[in-house]
N, C-alpha and C positions, 0 to 999 in steps of 0.2 A: 455365169453362175446363176442359177435359179433362186429367187428370193421367196422364202417360205415363212420363217418365223422373224417378226421384226419388233422393235420397241418404238413406240411412239412417244415423243418427248415434247411436252408443252411447258412454256415458261412465262410467267409475267414479271416485269421489271420493278413495279412498285407495290407498296402496300395495298391490299384489296380496297378498291371502291367500286361503285356499281358498273363504271365502264370497263375497269380493267378485268373485273370478273367475267363479264360478258365476253371480253376479248379471249380470255383463256378458255372459256367454254366454246368459243367459236372455232379456236384452233383445234380442240379435240374433236369436236364434231366434223368439221371438214377433213381431218386426217383419218378418222375411223371410217368415214364414207369412202375416202381413197383406198384404204386398206380392203374393205370389204368388196369393192369393185374389182380389185386386182387379185383377190384370193388370198391376201396376206393373213396368217395367224398373228395376233398382235397382244402385246401387253402395253398398258398406259402408264406413263410417268408424268406427273404434273406437279409444279411447285412454283412458289415465288422467290425470286432471287436475282441478283444483279448478274449482268453478263460478265462482269470482271471477277466474280467470285468463283474460286475453284471448288470450294468445299460445300457445294450444294448437295444435301442428302440424296434426293432422288436422282440427281445427276451422276453422283458417285456410286450409287447402287446399280445404275444402268451400266456405266463403264465397267464396274467389276463383273457384271454378267457377260459383257461383250469379251472381256479378258478370258473368260471360260468357254468362249465359242457358243453362247446361247442364242444369239441372234445373227441373222444374215444382214441386217440393215437397221439403221436409225431413220425413223420417218419424222420429219418436222416441217414446220411452214417454210423455214428458211434456215440458212446455215448459222446465222446470228443467234438463233434460239439456243444453240450449244454454248458459244462463246463468242465474245468480241476481243478477248484478250489475246494477243499475238502469240505469247509464250504458251498459253493454254491451248490455243488451237493447234499448234505444233504437237503437243502431246497427244491431243485427241486423234490427230491425223496419224500418228505413229502407231497408236493402239489399233486404229481401224485398218491400217495396211497391214499389220502383224496379224491380224485375225481374219483378214479377207472381208470385213464387214464394209458395207457401202452407205452412202447418205441418199436418202429418197426425200425429195420435196414434190409438191404439186407439179412442178415445172421440169424437173430434170432428176436424173440419177448420177451421182458422182462416185466414181471408183478412184480412190486416191492412190492406188497402186499403178494407175494409168497416168504417165507423165503429162499428157494434155489435159486430162481432167484435173489432175492435182495442180497444174499451173492455173486453171480457171478457178479453182477453189481458192488458191492463194490470193488472186487478183480480187475476188469477192470479199475475202476476209480484210484485206487492206481497205477496200472501200467502205465496208460495214464499220471498221474501227474508226474511220475518218467521219463518218455520219454520226457515230455515237459520240465522239468528241464535240462535233458541232452541236448536237442535240443538248448535250450536257451543259455546254457554255450557254446556250440560249436558255435552258431551264434556270440556271444560275442567275442570268441577267434578270430573268422574269421575277425569280424570288426576290432579289435586291430591289428591284423596281417596287414590288408589292410591299416591301418592308418600308420603303420610303413614304409610301402612301399612308403608313400607320397600321396596316394589317398586321395581325399577330402571325409571325412566321417561325416561332419556337416549336420544337418537337414535343416539349412537355409543358403542359399548362401549370403555372406555379401555384402552389397552396394559397388559397385566399381568393382564387379566380375560377371561372369556368370559361370555355371557349363557345361563342355564339357563331354558328355556321353562317346565319344569314348575314351578320354584320362583318364577319371575319375578324372579329375583335374580341377582347376579354370582358367578362362582366364580373363583378364582385359577388362573392358568396358571403353573405352577412356573418354567419356563424363563424366561419374561418378567419373572416377579415378582423373580427374582434380579438382573435388570438394574436394576429400580426400586430395590431395596434398596442396590445398589452406587451408584446415581446420588445417593440421598439422603446416604449416608455420605461420598462425595467432596465433596458440596456443603457438609456441615456441617464438613468437614475443611479448608475453605478454597478449594476449586476453584471457579471461576466457571462459569456456564451455557456460556459460550463454550467454555472449556476441555473440559468434560465433553462437549459436542457434538462437538468435534474429536476427542477420544480415541474416542468411540464410532463415529464415522465412519471413522476410520483403521483401527480393528480390525475393521471389517465387520460390526458388530452390525446385524442385519437387522430387517425389519418396520416400521421407522421411518424417516422422513426427519429426521436429527438436525440441529438447529439451536439458537442460543442461546434463541430464543423458544420453541420446543417443549420444550425442557428446563425453562425457567422455568415454562410452563403446567402441567407435570407436577409440579414441586416445590410449586406453590400448590393442587394439586387435593386437596380433602379426601377424595376417594374412596379414595386410598391408605391412609388411617388408619381406614377402614372406615365412613366416613360417606357419605350420599347427599344431594345438594342438587338442589332443583328450582325452576324459575321464575326463575332468575337474569337472564335476558335476555327480550326480548319482541321481535317482529318486525311490521313493517306496511309498506305500500307508500306511497311518496312520490315524486311525479313519475315514475310508472312503475318506480321502483327499489325493492328491497327493503332496508328499513333495520333494523338491530339496535340495540337500546340496552339498557342495564342497567336492571333494575327496582329499585324501592325495596326497602329491607331488610325491611319488613313484609310484601312480596308474596312473598318467597322462603321456600322451605321447606328446613329442614336436619334430616335424620333421623340421629341418632346411632346408631352400632353397627348399621348396616342390613346389612352384610355382612362377611365375613372381612377383616380389614385385611391389607395387604401389609407395612406397617411399623409399629412401636409408635408410641403417640401421643407420647411424649416426644421421640422423634427428629422427628416431623413438626412439633411445636412449636418445636423448636430451630431447624429449618430455616425456619420462618416468621419468627422472630426475626432471624435472619441476613438473610433476604430483605428484611424492613422496614428493617433497618439500612442495607442496600446501597441499596434505593430512596430512603431519606431523605437520602441524600448530596445536596450541592448539584448542580444541573444541570450545573455544571462548564463552562458554556458549551460544550456538547457540539459536537465536530467531525464532520463527515460522512465518508464514505469518503475516504481520502487514500492517499498513496504507501505507506505502511507498515501500513495497516489490517490487523489479524489476524495479523501476521507477527512481531510483537516479543513475545518470551516471557521472563518473569522468570527470571533465572539463578539465583535464590535458592529460589523455591517453585514455579515452573514455571507460573504463571498467565499468560494473555495481558494485556499492558499496554494500558491505554486511553490516549486523548489528550484534550487540552483546549486551549482558548485562554486565554492568561493575559497581560494587558497587551498584546494585539494580536499575540501570538507564539503559535505552536503549541508545544505541550509534551507530552512523554511524562510521565504521572502517576507519582508515588511509587506502589509497589505496594500497601502497606498491607493486603494480603490476611490474614484472620484464620485461624489453624488451632485448631480447638477440641479440647480434651481431653476425657475422659470425664467429668469432675467439673464440666464447664461453663466452665472457664477457658480462656483462649486466649493465643496468642502472635501478634504482629503482624509481617508481613514488613517488612523494613527497607530493602530496595531503593529507592534514591532515584530521583527523576524527573530530566529533563534537557530542554533546549530541542531541538526537532527539528532545527534548523539545525546545531547541534553534532553531533547523532547522524547527520544526513545526511552531514557532511563525513567523519567517521570511516568510515561505512559506504561510501562511495564510494571511499576509500582501500583498505579491505579487498576490496572487490568488484573494483576495477581490478587488484589483484594476482592474484586468482583468474582473471580474464580474460586476463590475460598469461600464466599457466601454462597455461590452456586453450589458447591460440594456438600456444604451443609444442609442446603435445600433438598438435595438428591437424597441424603441420609435419612432426612426427616419426613420424606414422603411415605405416607402410611399406605397399607394394603388397600384400604378403602378409597383413597385418591387414585391409586393404580388402576382399581376396577371400575372408576366412574364411568369410562367410556362404554365398557360392557353392560353396565347397568343401565345407561341411557339408551342403548340399543334394545335391550329387553322390554324397556319401558314403551318404546315406540312400536315394538312388535306387538305388545299386548293391546295398545290402543288400535292397532290394525285389526286384531282378532275380535275386538269388542265391536268396530264398525262393520266388520263382515256379518257378525250376529245381528246388528241393528239392521242391516239390509234384508236379512232373511226374515226379521220380524215385521218389517214393512211389507215385505212380499206376501207374508201370511196374512196380514191385516188386510191387503187388497183382495186376497181371495175370500176372506170373511166378510168383505165389504164394509170394513172399518174405514179405510181410506178410499177416496175416489181415484180414478187413474192419474189425474192431474197431480193430486197430493203424493201419491206413491212415487210417481216419476221424479218430482221435485226433490223429495227426501232422499231417494236412492242416489240421484245425481249429487247431491250435497255430500252424502257418505262417501261416494267414489272419489269426489274431489279431495277429501280429506285424506283418504287412503293413499292417493296419488302423492299427496304433498309429503306425507309420513314416509313413503317409500323412496322418494327422492332425497328426503333428509337423511335417511339410512344410507342410502348409496354415497351421498357427498361425505358423511361421517367416515364410512368405510374407506373411501378413496383417500381422504386426508388423514386417517389415523390408523394406517395399517401397522404402525408402531404405537405402543402405548406411550403415554405422556412421559413415564419414566425412562423408557428406552430412547425417546427423542432427546430429552435433556441430557441423558448420559452420553449419547453420540456427540452432541454439541460440546459438552465439557471435555470430551477426549480431544477434540481438535483444539480447543483452548490450550489445554495442557501441552499439546504438541508444539503449538507456537511459543508458549512460555519456555519449555525446555530446550527446544531445537531452533527457535526462531532465527538465531544468528547463522545457522548453517543451512537454511532453506533458501533457495533462490528468491530474490526480492519480488519478481513478478508472482511467484507462487504464494509467498507470504502474504502478499497483497490480496489474492483470491481467497486465501483462507480468512483474512480479517473481514473482508466484504461478507463472508457468510453469515457473521453475527453481529458486525458493527454497522450501524446506520451512518453515524457521523461522529467526529471528535471535535468538539467545540474548544477552540484554542485562543486564549488571550495572554498578553504579555504586559504587565504593568511594571516599568522600570526593569529590574533584572528577574522579576518574579514571573514564572509560567504557571498558568492555571489551565487545568483541562476538565473537560466533562464528557465522559463517553456515553454516547446514546446507542443502546444496543436495539437490534432489531427485535421484534416480537416474535 
């Protein structure tokens, strides 16, 4: 069969570095030269991916076109560029046999429909797989040895540090490290991971998506005490999906004092003791997301209250948050728990009062108040109109030689800056206020009424979403048998 139209396939195995990028360029250059010498018409496919992965985009695109008989041959530097996976090799071979496609390398042409050539290809596949396994083991040994020397081998640099390519180690980022120090201090002072994440999010602390789980992971991370760990998890494919599982203790490497710590060891140890105490509490028949999830804050210590099932009833747990002192002793929050039914009854009473007040406010809103937004827009537009006239006045003054060129330029620049600021304000107001204040309050009020009237019939997760639209937090205290609430509404 005459080979006319071919697909050049180039693959690099690792994430791009200078050497690997040059390698794939080298593959492409040598194969293009080969095709041009032999008179092949070619398309080029190039990508980064493991030889064990089947779902490589360019590779799958190439196979799809082969199935449609668009190519006479695949051209690559060696058979292993296609795959080193035995199962995948058999699939590729079957496709190429069915379509009459052959494999071209700089040293050979393999037609898998020919028994002798197919046998040679099978032997090469076995040898290349063995080479890959040997190389993989060698790389893993090298990584472990490098980790034992204290070099940073993690894939992701933790918040609070940066990676130094020269030292192969971590360096502290001062502004981020301050946040980590604060996090640990607040945690050992009794704040929960939920509260810390809530506070950090509200304060707009950037560079992280703050959540209870992300704070908990950071509290447990030995890297902040100056140590480095490697090999805690392993990954493998199962039923086509990547599975991650924890390794045994003997397979893990912990390097003490591998880099500069963000926090002292005693603070880290105290945080771990508190973490273990909290984690060792009974499962408390944990409740999923419900109507008041994340909204009930302790009026004594400020932590978010959790919920549990007790004797078939949902209950707000007693707070019991510990506040640690410098000498290691602590005090325990005494805010008591309550049944959710009792809490809900009182909440509805307080909430209904607020809704009544809001309804009165809506009725009392005057036409003047409703029109405030439009009037403010008109006022700013008049200011812009005046500034444009001022610019023309300065331009005329320049022509009449009242202003020097420098004076005219400065005044016009100042006027234009004011105009730009006013236009930006108008745009922001238009974006934020495409409904009048009256419409906004009315829409909010409608959702509140919906909750009061139908709250018992709305799924709890949906009811929680509705409450979060307008409630910031519910301050809860219990003194003896008396429950006190303070509802903090969002602005």
